BAZA-171989 format. One record per residue (C-alpha): residue in three letters; x, y, z. Coordinates in steps of 0.02 Angstrom, whole numbers, plus 50000, padded with zeros to 5 digits. Example, Ala and Ser with C-alpha at 12.3 -4.5 7.8 and 13.67 -1.06 7.14 Angstrom:
2
ALA506154977550390 SER506844994750357 
! end
This chain:
184
MET502695060948874 THR501495049848970 SER501375052749163 ALA501995040249281 ARG500315034749324 GLU499875031449139 GLN501445021349123 LEU501085011249276 ILE499325008049217 GLU500045000649056 LEU501304990349148 ILE499954983349258 LYS498784978849117 ASP500204971249020 GLU501114961849152 ALA500134960349320 VAL498324955849272 PHE498034936849260 HIS496484929149204 GLY495794912349264 ASP495064905549424 PHE495864912049591 THR495684913249770 LEU496094929249847 THR496914932050028 SER495164935850087 GLY494614919050026 LYS493444927049893 LYS493474918649719 ALA493904929349568 THR494094927949383 TYR495664939149371 TYR497084941749488 ILE498104957949499 ASP499894952549548 MET500654969249600 ARG502164960449686 LYS502704955649515 LEU502824974649478 SER503224981849647 LEU504854971549638 ASP505194976349458 HIS506564989949423 ARG505404998449293 ALA503824998949398 ALA504495002749570 PRO505045020649528 LEU503325023349448 ILE502425017049607 GLY503425027949716 GLN503055043949603 VAL501195039749593 MET500995035949780 LEU501925051849825 ASP500705060849716 LEU499265052449804 ILE499895057049978 GLY500865073249955 ASP499535083650030 ILE499275075150190 ASP500095085850324 GLY501385079450451 VAL501735062350378 VAL503465056250426 ALA503435037750379 VAL502465025150266 GLY502295006750279 GLY501124992550318 LEU500934974050342 THR502344963550270 MET502414958450122 GLY501344968249997 ALA501654985450086 ASP503604983450100 PRO504104987549919 ILE502775000449905 ALA503485009450062 SER505185007849994 ALA504745015149836 ILE503865030249916 MET505415032750027 HIS506735032749879 GLN505615042649757 GLY505395055049906 VAL507215057749922 ALA507325060149736 ARG506005074549755 GLY506835081849913 GLU505345075250017 VAL505765065050180 TYR504755049450219 ASP505475035450320 SER504745017850297 PHE504215004650424 VAL503754986550414 VAL502284978150520 ARG502584960250549 LYS501064948350551 GLU501504943750730 PRO502784951250858 LYS504544942950849 ASP504824929650982 HIS506594933851005 GLY507684950051009 ARG506674965151051 GLY505054955751014 ARG504514970550897 GLN502944969150783 VAL503404986050704 GLU505184988550629 GLY505915004950584 PRO505965021650657 ASP505115026650825 LEU503335030350774 ASN502615036250946 GLY501665051850922 LYS502115052150731 ARG500935053750585 VAL501085038850462 VAL500215033050310 VAL499805014050294 VAL500105007850118 GLU499674992550022 ASP499874985149847 THR498134980549818 SER496574978549942 THR495064968549938 THR494374967350115 GLY495554980050201 GLY496074966450319 SER498004968750294 PRO497934988450324 LEU496854985950476 LYS497954973150547 ALA499424985050526 ILE498404999250603 GLU498084988150754 ALA499944985950784 LEU500415004250745 LYS499165010650876 LYS500084999751007 VAL501685008850981 GLY500825025650980 ALA500755030350787 GLU499465042150725 ILE498655035550570 ALA498405048850442 ALA497725038250304 VAL497735021450210 ALA498385022450030 VAL498395008449906 VAL499125007049733 VAL497654997249658 ASP495974996949727 ARG494884981749690 GLN493154991049721 ALA492814978149851 PRO492384981450035 ALA494054988150082 LYS493635006450057 GLU491965005250159 ARG492824994850293 ILE494295005750321 GLU493195021550321 SER491955013750444 GLU493415011550562 GLY493705030650548 TYR495185030750424 GLU495345040350264 TYR495615028350117 ARG496465033149955 PHE496935023549802 ALA497925027949648 ILE497195016249519 GLY495445009149506 LEU494864993749412 GLU494055005649279 ASP495855011549243 LEU496384993649205 GLY494844989849102 LEU494174977549235 SER492494975349326 PRO492194972649504 GLN491984955249553 
! end
């Protein structure tokens, strides 16, 4: 039987890699686009994502919650939370809004109280590292301790160096070579 990671790689190759001319969130031009939202919200792929990401972060001590900047991180965090329960591991999830709410409690970070708690910032795919770093900025304001940044697919772009230069560990589950793609 193939592993969850191997099954996920095949799904990404078959259903989430699109070739053409694209502009990434970073503004960078690309000849292919990896649409992880197509899979992170798919009933077949979400459990695989949760399993693969649990394997990726399972050795990080003391982590109580996972999440990141809405929208890319939300289904990833949810998949980790649900697959964690299935394995008897407890991870809560949180959502970081792009901006604080202008009503209600005015929160930018939604979910459990993270003051003094170790968290992993997750993302579906990262190019520049901007989304995880924006999430980290908001998380530090609520007192969270950032244990690592973990992404499903690394685009072999500046994200890793940028996040590590800010002093955070960067992990990824799947690289471009796993998908038969070259860096752009």
